[in-house]
C-alpha angles and dihedrals in degrees: 000000000000090000092055092050091048093049092048092050091048091050091049091050092051092047092053092046091049092052092052092050092045090053093049089049089049091050089051093046092047093052097248093125091059088080104012132059116214089235138343128040124020113259112186089318133022120288113269094239090064096065104073124194099308093042092050092055092045096049093047092047086056094055088102088067102102093195094061103026106025094133095048116106111188133145120223090259090051090050090053092049092048092048091052091048094047093045090054095054121107 
């Protein structure tokens, strides 16, 4: 029984780690990391981990703004995934 619990916890940990990496890869592929760092010092725009839930939704809603986000290429599904990832950062 302990083995099953251990295996399930390990699988959950890998799934969470895979999701975080996939989202960072998606941010890179979409062009977000051209102006934003994931965390740490401000680049051309604030680090993504500083936005929080409301900020994540707001910044991704503004991706249609060509002045600010002209180089960003993200589908609606990608925007939702990125918003969820950013909102979950601490």
